[in-house]
N, C-alpha and C positions, 0 to 999 in steps of 0.2 A: 535840614538835609541839603539845601542848596549850598551852604557853606562847604560841606564836605565834598559835594559834587564838583563845585568850582575848583576847590583846592587840588583835587585829583587831576583835573585837566591842566591846570596851571603848572603843577609839578612836572607833568609830562612835556609841556611846551617850553619850559624854561631853558633847557639846553639848546633848543633850536633857535629861540629868540635871542638869548644871551643878553637880555635886559631885564630890569625889574618890571614885572607885570602883575596885575592884581585886579580885584573887584571890590567895590564899595557899595553899600546899600544906599537907599534914598535918604538916610539920615547922615550920610557922609562917613560912616564907620567902615574901615577896611575889614572885610570878612574873609578874604582869601588873598594870598600874595606869595610870590616866589621868594621874597625875603621875609621869613617868618616873623622877624622882630617887628615888622610893620603891621601885623594883624592886630586889630583893636584900635589902631590909630584913627583919630577923627580928622577928616579933611573938610573943615567947615567952609573954607573959601571955594573949594572945588564943588561942594554940594550946592552952594548958593548960586554960583555961576551956571552950573549945569541945569538948574531948575528953570532957567529962562531960555534954554536952547535945545534943539534936537540935533544940532551939528556937532562936529568934532571941535573940541576946545583945548587950547594949550594953557596950562596953569602951573606956575612954579616948577618948570622943568619936566612936566609930565603931560602926555596927551590923553584926553578923556573922550569916551563915547558911550552913549546909552546902549544897553541891551534892549533892542526894540527902537522904535522911532518916536516914542513919546517922551516929552520932557518930564512926565510924571512916572517914568518907568521905575520898576522896583530896584534895578541894579545898574551900575555904571562900571565900565572896565577902564583901566588905565595902563599906559605903557611909558616907561622912562624914555625921555627925549622929546625934542620939539621939531624934529626934522620930518621929511616926507616918509622915511622908512618907519618911523614911529607911528605915523598916520596910517600906513598900510597895516602894520602889526595890530594896531588897536581895532581896525575894521575887521581883520581876520578873527581876532579874539572875540569880538562882539558877536559875529555871525556864528562862530563855533559854540560859544556858550549859550546863545539863544536857542540853537537847534537842540543842544543837549538838554537844556532846561525844559523845552517844549516836549521833548520825548519823555523825560522823566515825569513831568506833570501829567501828561496823558496816561502814561503807564500807571502812575499812582492812582489817578482817578478811576481808571479801569479796574484796578485791583480792589479799590474801595467799593466800586459798583458791584463787582462780582460777590464780594463778601456780604454786602447788603442783600443781595438776591438769595444766597444760600442760607442766610440767617433770618430770612423773612422780615427784613427791616425796610422794605420798599414796597409801595403799593403796586399791584400788577399793572395798573393804568400808567404808572410812571416809568415802567421798565423800558417800553419801546421808545418813549421820548428821550430818555437818558441814553439809550444805546445809539440813537441817531446822533445825538449831540457829541458822543465820544467816537463816532464813526466805527461803531462796534457791529460786526456782522452777527445778527441775532439768530441766524438759521444754520450756522455750521454745526456739525455733530460734535458733541462734547460728552465727557464722562467725568464723574467726580470720584477721586480716590482719597480715602481718609487714612493717613499714616499715623498710627498711635505708637509712641515710644514707651516701651516698658522698662527701659533702663536709662540712667542719667549719662549725659555726655559732657565733655569739656566745652564743645561748641554748642550754640543754640540749635535746636532741631530745625527751626525755620531757616537758618543760614545754611545748614547742611543740605536740606532739600532744595532750596533755591539754587544752589550752585550746581545741582544735578539737572536743572532745566534751564539752560542758557537762553532758549528762544522765548524771551519774555513778551513777544508780541502775540504768541499763540497759546502758551501755557501759563497759568497763573498759580502762584504758590501763596497760600493764605494761612496765617496762624489763627486757629480758633480756640486755642487753649495752650497751656504751658507745654503739654506733651502731645497735642493733637495738631497735625498739619494737613491742610486740605490742598490737593492738587486738582485744578480744573484743567483737563487736558483736551486740546482740540484734536479731532480724529479725521483721518481721510474716510471717504465714503465706504460703507460696508466693512468696517473693521470688526473682526470677530471677537467674541468673548475671550477665546483662548489667546488671541493676540494682546488683548488688554491685560490679561493675567500674566503674560510674559513680561510686559512692561513693569507690572507690580513686582514680579519675581526679580527682575533686574535691580529694582530699587532696594528690595529686601536684601539681596546678595551683597550689594555695594555697602549698605549700612552694616551688615554683619561682618564683612571681611575687612573693610577699611576703618570703620568707626567702632566696631565691637558693640553695636547697638542691637538689642532685641526689639523687634517691632511687630505689630499686627497691621494688616492692610485690608480695609474694606472697600469693595468696589460697587458703586451704584450702577443703575441702568444707563445705557447710552441715550442721550436726549437730543432732539433735533431743533429745539427752541430754547433760547436762553432763559425764558421764564420757568422752565422745568428743571433748572439746576438745583433748586431747593429740594425737589423730590429726589433727585439723584443723590444729593448729600444725605438726606434722611435715610435713604436705602443703604448708603455706605456705612452709616452709623449702626443701623440694624444688622448689617452683615457682620460687623465686628462683634456685636453683642451676642447674636445668635451663634456665630462661630465659636465663641468662648464656651457656649453651653453644649453644642452638639458636635463641633469639630475642633476641639481644643488643641489637637495636634497640628492643625494647619495655621500657617502664618498669614496666608492670603485667602480671603473668602469673598466670593462674588455673590451679590444679592440674587442674581438670576439662577444661581446653582444651589440655593438654600433648600429647595424642595419642601418636604413636609415639615421641616423644622421651622420654616417661615410661618406656616399655618398655626403650628402649636404655639409659637411665640405670641401670636395675636389673641390667644384664648384667655379668658378670665381664669385666675387661679382656682376659684371655687369650682368652676366647671371641670377643670383638670382633676381636682381632688375627687369629685363625684365619679368621673370616668375610671380612675384607678380603683376606687372602692368597689365598683361594679365588675371590673375585669378581674381583679385579684381579691377574691373574697377571703375573709379570715386572715388577712395579712400574709398570704402565701408568697408574695414576692420577696418578703424579708427572709423567708426560709431558704432561699437559694444562695448557696455559698459562692465564693469567688471563682472556683474552678468551674462550676456549673454555668455561671454568667459568662465566663470566657468561652466555654463550649458553645453557648448560644450565639455569641458574637461571631465566632469563626463560622458557624453554621449559616448565619445570615450573609456573611461576607462571601461565602461560596455558593450563594443562590440555592440554599436548601439541598445541596447535593451531599448525600451521606458519604459516598465513597471519597469524594474530594476532601470533605471536612475531616474524615478520619485520617487521611494521609497527612493533612496539614497539622493535625494534633498529635501525630505519631501514636495513634491508638488503633486497636483492632476495630473493624466495622461493628462487630457485635457489642463492643464496649460503648461505642457511640449510641447505638440503638438503645442500649440499656439506660444510658443517661437521658435520652429523649423520652423514654417511657417514664422515667422518674419525674421529669419535668411535667409531663402530662398528668401524672398522679397528683402532684402538688398543686398545680395551677388549673387543671382542667383544660389546658390548651395543648393540642398536638401540633408541634412546630413543623411537622412534615406536611401538614395541610396549609395551603396558601393563605386562606382567610384567617386561620388561627395564628399563623406566623406574622401576618400584617398587624393583627390586633396586639400581639406581644411586642412587636417592634415599636409600634406607636406608644404603647404603654411605658416601655423603657425610656423613650425620648421624653414623654410627659414627666416621668419621675425626675429625670435629669434637669428638666426645665424648672420644676418646683424647687429642687435642691439648690439651683444656681441663684434663685431670686433675681431674675434679670431686670435691667433698667428699661423702663418704658419710654417711648418717644411720642 
């Protein structure tokens, strides 16, 4: 990665310097250079002489300097020329590349650190020590968003998402699978769930309109300590899986808004089957046709209001009452009574849960 990082900087600096500039590793191999034909060239004499000094050295028409102050440094920069200007250029180049490399190394280490936390690959006792080592503020508010790509793209999902979050000192983009990308986003204090959902909606809209990608986004809980990121990540996973079962029409699902679906998801399937058999005796649920089930759903959506439901269904009020009576006769549950309606609603969700065969975490 350093090769590509250095080459990018050298390419940008070449016009300003107007001399051959480059970087070689501690084996004397040129790994980046403004003159591409020199990449791969071995400079044995320069490597030998630079291993004994931390100062600037002039060798065969080029000026050399270590990146860093150690004679055993990993990289050495060089500039064409033996004059004072070459000495200035090589010093500027060494400082620039050292700063960029330090930033990249710290960023890479932080991303690896975050990934180890969310994947439970680091001991809790090591988290605080590592965060101090990386100068990582462990008490900022953060939230985990899991973006799952359901369609293939020409670009890698990781690259797409990473380009959407340019502030790499606060937000971390991590690939946890070929199609699953995690965003660990730093928040300002008291950021609401709706504000986080707006961020997720913006991501979804951009992916849909610019990259024609269909995605699902799960949102975990906001955490105030870095050690809790693993929990937020698991919640984001659960949000996506539960959303597929109970809110399949939604692209964005927040763990905090899962409601009763979250409870059902945690129940053993055997207990769910017993519940259904007790609520719907003699297989009465299967006797309800598609029209009846649609009527029930609209009735629930309109808070058990008969008049409003009949208006939404474009049927006479008496027709709706007749359908509700028919449901009562078949199932023994009168949906106009709150307790019966709750039982029926939960039972329908349990059946969807069993049909979906959800993944457990």
